N, C-alpha and C positions, 0 to 999 in steps of 0.2 A: 543848686551846685553841692554834689555830695564833696567829702574828705577825700584827699590823695594819701592813700596808705601806703608805706613802705612795709610788704610782706614777704617775707623772708625766712627761711630754716638758717640757723647759725650754730656752729657748735661752740660749748662754752668757751673756748680760747679763742673765740671771734671769727672763725672761718666761715664764709658761705659756700664754697667748694674745696675739697680736698685734692691733693697733687692729682695733675692729669685732669682735672676738672671734673672728678669723680663725685657724684652728686647720691650715690646710692645709701650712704650711711646718712645723712642729712636728710634726706626723704624715706626711710624706711618707716617712719610716722604714718605717711601718706598710704601706706599697703598694708597698715596693721588691720588684722580680722579680727580684733576684739568686738563683741557685740556693742552697738551703739549705747546701751544702757551701763555699760564697763567703762568706755571711753568716750564719754560724749563732750568732752574738749576739744578732741581730734576732729569729731562730727562737726562742731559748730565751727571750727576754723575752716573746714572744707565747703560748708555751706554759706558761710561769710564770703568765700572766693567767688563761689558760683553766683551769689547776688551783684557782683562786682557790674556794673555798667560798661567798664572798659578795662583792658588790662595793657599794660605798657612793660617791655621787658627788651634786653639786648641782644645782637646777633648772638653772642657765645650762648645765651638761654635757647636761642631758636636752633641752633646747632645741636648743642647738648640734648635736647629734647626729642629730636627726631625718631631716634630709637626706641626710648620708652615710652613715647606717647603713642606710637604706632599708629594704628587706626582707632584709637579710642577717641571719644569724644569728650576732650579734657577741658575745652574752655565754652562757656556758655554766654560770652558777650566777646565785641570785637577784640583784636589784639593789634599793638601797634609795636612793631618792632624796630628799636634805634640801630641805625647801620650806617656805614660810610658808601655802601654798595647800593647805588639806585636799582631798582626793579619794580615790576609791577606788583599790585596786590595778589595774595594767592589763597585760594580758597582750600580748607583743608578739614575734614570732618565735621563739614558744615560750619567752622569759623573763619571769617575772612581776616588776615592776616595783612595789614597794610606795613610797608618797609618805608621809614624815613629817615634822612638824614637832617643834620643843624642842630638847633639849640634846644635842650629840653623844655622850655616854655613854649615853644611853638607845637611839640610832640603832646605836650600836655592839654594845651587849647583843643587840638583836635580830640584828644581822647574824652576830654570833658563834654565836648559837643556832642559825642557819641552815646557818652554815659548818661546825660541830663542830670537827673537829681540824684544819681547812684552814686556810690564811689568809684573812684579810680585806683587801682591796684598797680603798685608799680613792684615788680618781683623779679627775682633772678639776678642777673648780672652784678655783681658788686661794683663793678665801673659805673652802669647804667644807675644805681641808686645812688652811688658818690656823685655823679653830676646833679642829679634832682637835690640833693641836700646841699650841695655848695650853692645852688641857685635858689634855696631857700623856697622849694616847691613841694614839701612835705609836711602834710599837717599831722600824721600819726605814724609811729612805728608799730607795727605789729610782728614783733620777732618770735618765731617758732625756736625756743632754744633746747637743742638736741643734747642730751648727756653722753656727749662723748669728747675728747681731747684729740683734734686731729694733729696736731703737731706741726702742721705744714698746708699749704695750698693757697687759696685769694682770700685775701682778709676782707670782711666786709665795710670797714670803717677807715682802712689807711686813706691817707691824703687829704682827709678833711682839714682845712686851713685853720678854723678855730674851734672853740667849744661851743655847744648850743645846751641850752637847758630843756630839760624834759619834766613833765608830770607824770606820773604812773597812773594810768586811767583802769588797769585791772591785771591780774597774774592769776594764771590758772593751770594748774598741773594734770598731765594726762600719763599713761603709762610711758610713752615714748617720746614726748615732747612736751614742754612747758610754754605756754603761750604767755608773753608779756607785752602788754599794749600800753604805749606812751602817747602822749599829745607832745606836739613840738612848741617850746614857749617861745625860744628867742630865735632871732635871724642872726645871731652872731657868727653862721658860717660864711657870709659873704667876705 
């Protein structure tokens, strides 16, 4: 079984979405057209995302992604969408999106089954990220720190009940993003 990785873009002041759920500035690094040899860190981040065995995100990310994803083949693995709404799976651009309600541990078990030995990536919704962190289900944080102060929006780490120790695994800078990878050392978030 691979690691469970929280994979998210965040502003320097801790926001994972700007007011109105605007993700354009936080995700601009994904659309950067720099040649790979000039911005290899961003290319590596995207490659790691594409190698994931399964992806989990919340309904807010599903809703926010419909327009920007359009007809693009964004996901190369099964996606599990955490939601309160019961609905059948949906196939879009070759990807199966399975909608789940319930506890994060149950969603993670399904994603891990689908992923096999590959990583499970939790992305998008700060609320979903917080649920998985609170339940001690995250092995690594891979933060894409974007050089902007948003001053408002939805904070990534609000509502965590207690501190958790992290160990820095790597830090790499690209033109539009700095990737900081941590392993989660403690389960103090319970």
